[in-house]
N, C-alpha and C positions, 0 to 999 in steps of 0.2 A: 406457362412458357411452351410454345410450339416449336418443335425441331423438325426440319425437313425429313420426310420419310414417315411421318405420322406418329412419332413418339411423343407422348404427352407426359410432362413432369408437373408435379404439384409440390407446394412448399418451397422453402428456401434452398438455394444451392450453395454449398460450402466447399471451396476448393483449397487444396494444399498450396503452400508457398510456390510461387511461380505463376499461379493463376490469380484471378480477381478475388478479393475477399468477399465474404458474405456481407449483407447489410449490417450496419453497426447495431450492437445490442444495447444494453443499459450501461449507465456509469458504474454500476457495481458488479457487473459480470460481462465477459466478452466471449465471442465465438471464434475469433480469428488469431489474435496475438496478445502476448504479454510483453510488457516493457520494463526495462531497468535503465534509469537515467542518472547520470553523475555518480558521485561516490568517491572512494579513495582506493589507491592501488600501489603502494600506500600513499603516494602523492595524490593530490586532488585531480579528478578527471572531469571532463565535460561530455563524455560519450553517451549517446542515446542508443541502447541496444534493444532488439526485439527478438522474440522466439515464438514458435508456432504453437497454437492450441490444437491444430488439426492433426499434426504428426509430431512425433518426438524427434526433433532435429536441433542441431546447434544454433545458437543465436547469431545474429548479424549486427554489424555497425550500420545504423541508418541515419545518423546525423549528430549534431553537436548542440549542447545546451548553451544558454547565455554566457556562462562562465564556469570554470572548474570549481566545484564545491562538494561538500559531503553532508549527509544527514538532512536533506530537504524533505518536505512532505509532499507525497504524490497523490493525485486523484485524477479522475477521468470524467469527461462529458461523453456524449455518444460519438463525437467526431474528433476530439482532441485529448491528448495527455497533458497534464500540468505538473509542475514542480514548484513549490513555494518555499522561500527561505533557505536554510542551510548555513554552512559556515566554511571558511578557509582560514589560513593563518592570519589574515587581517581582521577577522571578526565575523559577525553574523549578518546574513543578508535579509533584507525585506523584499527584494525583487522576486517576481514570479514570472515564469515563462511557460509557453505552450508549444506543442508540435502537432502537426496533423497526422491522422491515422491513415488517410487514403493515399498519401504519397510520402516517400522517405525524404525528409528534409530537416534542416536545422530548426531550432526553437526560435520563437519570436517573443518579444516582451509583452506582457499583459498589464502589469502594474505592480504595486507594492502592497505588502501587508500593512494595513492601517495601524495595527497594534505594535509595529516595530519589527526589527530583525529578530528571528528566532530559529531554532533548530530542534530536532528531536521532538516534534509536535505530532499529534494525532491528526488524521485526515479522513474525510468521507465525502460522499457526493450524493445529491438527489438528481432528478432528471434535469433540473434547471440551475443548480448552484453547487459550488464546492465549498467545503468547510475545513478550516485548520484550527485545531484547538490546543490550548495550553502550550507546552514546550519550554525550552530553556532560552532565556533572552538576556543573560548577562553573566558576568564572572561569578565564580564560586557557587554555581548551581542556582542562580536566581531564576525563578519560575514565572512564566507569563500566565496570567489568569483569564485570558480572553479567548473568545472564538472570533476568527476572521471568516467572512463570507464573501465568496466571489460569484458574480453572475456569469453564466455561460453565454448570455445573449449579447453581451458587449464587453470589450476589453476595458479595463480600468482598475483602479485600486480597490481593495477589499473594503467592506464596511465592518465596523465593530458590532458583533452580533451578541454582545453581552458576556457575562461571566460563565466559566465552566463550573460544573458541579464539584469536581475535584481538581485542584491545581497540581500538575505533575509534569515531568519530562519523560521521554522514552515511552510515551503512551501510544497505543495503537488503535486504529479505527477500522470499522467495517459498516456496512449498511444493508438494510432491507429496502424494499420498494417504498416504504413509508417512513422509516426512522434511521437515525444515525446512532452508532454505539462506539464508545471509547473505553478501553480497558487497560488495566495493568499500569506499569510505569513506576516512577519514583518521585516522592514528594520531597520538599526541603528537609535537610537533615538526613538524607539517604534512607528515608522511610519507604519501604515497598508498599505499593497499593494493590489491593485485590479488586477494587470497585469496578463494576461495569456500569457506566453512566449512559443515559440515552435521552434523546429528544426526538419528537416527531417533526417531519419536515413541514407539516401543516401549521403547527404552532411555533416552530422555529426556535424559540428560546425557552421552552418549557422543559427544564432539565430534571432528571430524576434518577434514582438508583434502580437498576435492572436486576442486580444480583452481584455475586462475587466470582472471581476466578477460582479454580480448584487449587492452584499454587501460584506463588508470586512469579511475575514475569516482567522483566525490564528490557525493553528494546527488542521484542519479538516481532511477529508479523501478524497483521490483521487480514482475514479473508472472509468470504461469505458465499454460502449456497443460497437457494431460494428461501430456505426455512431456518437457517442457523448461521450464527457467527462463529468464527474460529480465531483463536489466538495461539500462535505456535512459538515454540523455542524461546529464545531470549535467555537472559541470565536469571537463574533462580537464586535470589539473594537470601532466601531462607536457609539454603544449603550451601551457598557460595560456590555454585557450579554453573556451567552452561547447561541449561535445561534442554530436554528433547521432547517434552510433552506437547501433543496437539490437544488443545482444550476447546470444547464445543459448547455453545449455549443456544437455547431456542429463542427465536424472535417472538413467538406467539404468546409467551408467558414470562412474567418477571421471575426469573430463576437463575441460579448460578450455573457455572460451567462444569463439565465433567471431562475426565481424561479419556480420549477415544483412540489414541495411537501415538506414535513417536516419529520424529524425523531422524535423519542420520545423526550419529552422536557428535556432540560438542560444537555444533555450528552456531555462531552468533552473528549479528549484523547483517542478516539477509533482507532482501526485499521480496514482496509477494504480490501475485496477481491472481484473480479469480476468473476461471472460465465458467461455462454453464454447468459443467459436471465435475470439475477438479480444482483443487488449490495448488498453486505453483510457488515454489520458493527458489530464489536465484542468488548466487554469489554468497557472500558472507566470509567468515573467517573461523579458523579453528585455533585453539590456544597452544597446543603442544604437538609438534613445533609450530610456532606462530606463523600461520600461512593464510593469505587471502585466496579465496576459492572462486572457481568459475562454474561450479556444479549447479545444474537445474534439477530440482526435485519436484515430484508431484504426488498428491494423494487424492483418492476418489471421495466425492461427497456422498455417494450412494451407500457406501459401507464404511464403518469405523475401522480404519486400518492404518498401517504405517506408510510413510512416504518412500519413494524409490528414486534412484538416480536415473534420469532419462536422457540427459544431454548436457552440453556445456555452453556457457556464455561465450561470446566473441572475446571478451576481456574479463579477467578476474577482477572483482570489485566487491567492496563492502560498504554498508550504510548508504546505499543508493535509494532513490525514490522509485515508485512503481506505478504502472497504469495498465489498463486492459482495453481491448477493442474486440 
């Protein structure tokens, strides 16, 4: 880039909110903004909120989703944020919507989950497709056993991508450049699961066991650096408490997670986004006194450390979906 006066710049330019965003990154990490979409407060909401990765500032309201719902599954392409499924008082949704990152606007319809309406499912994305795995799809804790796959190239219904390795709800997903990972959650009969399952994007349906979480986690947050996956907080059903643990596992080897830090105490039901250098947690709820939160927390990937309170969402919300750009 050549600027008048002879100043020569190399590399990308990343501007704070108010300027133009830098070019989009990958579906699994962003360099500009994190997003929180829909959720409950405590009634169901359709708000799409975004917050900056460049500077620690409060979130803003940038649009509305297809309908008010809670507990959908969120994932990102390089240009759009997506939310699939979820539920409200009338039941579970199969519909999926997307919104554009380059301009603040409402979501548009993409299609439906082929495997039916479900909520509390895991999600991850490659550079070409989004995946929604397992989740709750009926009364009394009925669990969906399938992966849905969405193509980013064209709008349309998902395809049935086969069976998951472990059927569960409140499972959380993250991704490397080559593989998806789904961890934690709860199987039928309220059985906590420690399994971290994985499949490579190249093989698509070849599922396997990557290792185990360090402690049980139901409904936490899935995040990722370049080299590691992170599963944070959620409910520790072993101890019957809201957990604070940040658990980290390596992408390079099949091994379990270790405890590397803690989030602020007693938060559950958060959503999370990954920048190139930090994990972000937004919203959620605390149990005593029962309060829905607007707090945005972050922790660095470069060092194993606790999260810190850096800003507030525009609207307090829990069990929202997430995306990053």
